[in-house]
C-alpha positions in Angstrom: 2.6 4.0 17.7 3.0 1.9 14.4 2.9 3.4 10.9 3.5 1.4 7.7 4.8 4.3 5.4 5.1 2.7 2.6 2.2 0.4 1.8 1.0 -0.1 -1.7 -3.3 -0.4 -2.7 -2.8 -3.4 -4.8 -6.1 -2.9 -7.9 -7.8 -5.9 -6.4 -11.5 -6.8 -5.4 -10.7 -6.9 -1.7 -7.6 -6.4 -1.2 -8.2 -3.0 0.7 -9.7 -5.2 3.4 -7.2 -7.7 3.7 -4.5 -5.1 3.8 -6.9 -3.7 6.8 -7.2 -7.2 8.5 -3.5 -7.6 8.3 -3.0 -4.4 10.3 -4.8 -5.0 13.1 -3.4 -8.7 13.3 0.0 -7.3 13.7 -1.0 -4.3 15.8 -0.3 -1.3 13.3 -1.9 2.3 14.0 -1.9 3.7 10.1 -1.2 2.6 7.1 0.0 5.3 4.2 -1.8 3.5 1.1 0.2 4.8 -2.2 -1.7 5.0 -5.1 0.4 4.1 -9.2 0.4 2.6 -11.7 -1.9 -0.2 -13.1 0.9 -1.6 -15.1 2.5 -2.2 -12.0 -0.8 -3.6 -10.5 -1.2 -0.5 -8.0 -4.6 1.3 -7.8 -5.6 4.7 -9.0 -5.4 7.8 -6.7 -9.1 8.0 -6.9 -9.2 4.2 -5.2 -7.1 5.3 -2.7 -9.1 8.0 -2.0 -12.2 5.9 -1.3 -10.5 3.2 0.5 -9.2 5.7 3.1 -12.9 7.3 3.2 -13.5 3.7 4.2 -10.8 3.3 7.0 -10.3 6.8 7.9 -8.8 5.7 11.4 -6.3 3.2 9.6 -5.5 4.4 6.4 -3.5 7.5 5.0 -3.9 8.4 1.6 -1.0 8.8 -0.5 -1.3 10.4 -4.1 0.8 8.9 -7.1 2.0 11.8 -9.2 4.1 10.9 -12.4 7.3 13.6 -12.5 7.6 15.4 -16.5 3.6 14.8 -16.8 2.2 16.1 -13.4 3.0 19.4 -12.5 2.5 22.0 -9.0 -1.0 22.1 -10.0 -1.7 18.7 -10.0 0.0 18.7 -6.5 -2.4 21.6 -5.0 -5.2 19.4 -6.4 -3.9 16.3 -4.3 -3.3 18.4 -1.3 -7.3 19.7 -1.7 -8.5 16.3 -2.4 -7.3 15.3 0.7 -3.9 13.5 0.1 -1.3 13.5 2.9 1.5 12.7 0.8 2.7 11.9 -2.6 4.8 9.1 -4.2 6.8 9.1 -7.5 8.9 6.7 -9.1 9.5 6.2 -13.1 10.3 9.9 -13.9 10.6 11.1 -17.4 14.1 12.6 -16.3 16.1 12.4 -13.3 15.0 13.2 -9.9 17.1 16.4 -9.7 16.1 17.4 -13.0 15.0 21.5 -12.8 11.9 21.0 -14.4 10.8 19.0 -11.8 11.4 21.8 -9.0 8.1 23.5 -9.2 6.9 20.5 -8.5 8.8 20.4 -5.0 8.1 23.8 -4.7 4.5 23.5 -4.2 4.9 20.2 -2.1 7.2 22.3 0.5 4.6 25.0 0.6 2.2 22.4 1.1 4.4 20.6 3.2 3.2 17.3 1.8 6.2 14.7 2.3 7.2 13.0 -0.9 8.1 9.2 -1.2 10.6 8.8 -4.2 11.1 5.0 -4.9 15.0 4.7 -5.0 17.1 2.2 -6.9 15.7 -0.2 -9.5 12.0 -0.7 -10.4 10.8 -4.6 -11.1 11.0 -5.0 -15.1 8.0 -5.1 -16.8 7.0 -5.4 -20.8 5.6 -1.5 -20.8 9.1 -0.8 -19.6 9.9 1.0 -23.1 6.7 2.5 -23.5 6.7 4.2 -20.0 10.6 5.0 -20.7 11.6 3.1 -17.3 15.1 4.1 -16.5 16.3 2.9 -13.0 19.5 5.3 -13.0 16.9 8.5 -13.0 16.2 7.1 -9.4 19.5 6.6 -8.1 19.9 8.1 -4.1 22.1 10.7 -4.9 19.7 12.4 -7.3 18.0 13.7 -3.6 21.0 15.4 -2.6 20.3 18.4 -4.9 16.3 18.1 -3.8 17.3 18.0 -0.3 19.7 20.8 -0.8 17.4 23.4 -2.7 14.5 22.3 -0.7 15.3 22.3 2.9 11.8 22.4 4.0 10.8 19.5 2.2 10.2 15.9 3.7 12.1 13.3 1.2 11.5 9.9 1.8 13.3 7.5 -0.3 12.6 3.8 -0.6 14.4 0.8 -0.2 17.3 2.5 1.0 18.0 3.2 -2.6 18.9 -0.4 -3.9 21.2 -1.7 -4.9 23.0 2.0 -4.3 22.8 1.9 -0.6 25.9 4.0 0.3 24.7 6.8 -1.5 21.1 6.4 0.5 23.3 6.2 3.9 25.2 9.1 3.0 22.3 11.1 2.4 20.7 10.4 5.8 24.0 11.3 7.4 24.1 14.6 5.3 20.5 16.3 5.3 18.0 16.5 8.2 15.2 16.4 5.9 15.9 13.3 4.0 14.4 10.0 5.2 14.9 6.2 4.3 12.5 3.2 4.8 13.9 -0.4 4.6 11.1 -1.6 2.4 10.8 -4.9 0.4 13.3 -7.5 0.4 16.3 -4.3 1.3 17.3 -6.4 4.6 18.1 -9.7 2.6 19.7 -8.8 -0.1 22.5 -7.9 2.0 22.3 -9.3 5.0 21.9 -7.7 8.3 26.0 -7.4 9.2 26.0 -5.3 6.0 23.4 -2.7 7.1 24.4 -2.2 10.5 27.6 -1.6 9.3 26.4 1.1 6.6 23.8 2.4 9.2 26.2 2.6 12.2 27.5 -0.4 14.2 26.9 -0.5 17.7 30.7 -1.1 18.5 31.5 2.5 16.8 34.0 4.9 18.1 32.7 7.8 19.9 33.8 10.2 16.9 31.2 7.4 14.7 28.9 7.7 17.4 26.7 10.7 16.1 26.6 9.9 12.6 25.2 6.4 13.7 22.4 8.4 15.7 21.6 10.4 12.8 21.0 8.1 10.3 18.8 5.4 12.7 16.7 8.4 14.0 15.6 9.3 10.2 15.0 5.5 9.2 11.3 4.8 8.9 8.8 1.5 9.1 7.6 0.5 5.0 6.9 -2.8 3.9 6.2 -1.8 0.1 4.9 -5.3 -0.4 1.9 -7.2 -0.7 -0.2 -7.4 2.6 1.0 -11.3 3.0 4.3 -10.4 3.4 4.2 -7.5 5.7 4.6 -9.6 9.3 8.2 -10.7 7.5 9.0 -7.7 6.9 8.6 -6.6 10.5 10.5 -9.1 11.4 13.7 -8.6 9.5 13.1 -4.8 10.8 13.1 -6.6 14.5 16.2 -8.2 13.6 18.1 -5.5 12.7 17.3 -3.4 15.8 18.6 -6.2 17.9 21.8 -6.3 15.9 22.7 -2.6 16.2 21.2 -2.8 19.9 19.1 0.0 19.1 17.7 2.1 22.1 13.9 1.7 22.8 13.2 5.6 21.9 14.9 5.3 18.3 12.8 1.6 17.8 9.9 3.7 18.6 10.6 6.5 15.9 11.3 4.1 13.2 8.5 2.1 13.6 6.1 4.9 13.7 6.6 7.9 16.2 8.6 9.6 13.5 5.8 8.9 10.9 3.7 10.5 12.8 5.5 13.5 13.5 5.9 14.0 9.3 2.2 13.4 9.1 1.3 15.5 11.8 -1.2 12.4 13.3 
């Protein structure tokens, strides 16, 4: 199975159809379509549900939730509406703020994975109005979330750009933490950097367990427009070759792990 765990549904006429066609052309079996804010051009939760209903065998609906505005009741409502996971970004406080713990507790109880945007966000003219601060989305903040909610599936997007080392250490520390390499992640520092960060194939026997643990909790995610999914998939494949990963690990990254998380 191939599953794009981190896809955006853009608020454009015909975009869902184009995304579905791209997925079919590339042989992608499941696409987790995430909602978002209009100021980033992403479709609403309602639109995501509508499109998921149109393509029930392909699209998996992921709800957008704004930390600091939405609460545990919203988590329960979204779950009852049919969403299979949550996506958060631009929180009104750092991800590990105790005020968000009721949200995480509700998601944990409902077995809803949370996809956290980690690292920088593209700048927009509405950043001041929405109080966007990248340091509230540093990957290290998910350390507290993972410790406090060990049964919650925590997924970080983009390996925490530019705080890659923090993200890699979380993969080594926590069995409930996952990261994708979405967008231009693998082009920002190059394959050699990421191979060494995640565990080079020439690692010593003492380092091998860390290498295996980190790679087994990577997920395939595009995090980009449908026109770029093919090139991002190629970036993943180039990383697999550079790290000399086994077929079982590759299949896990490309979809089998996501299938387990989402019980597909």
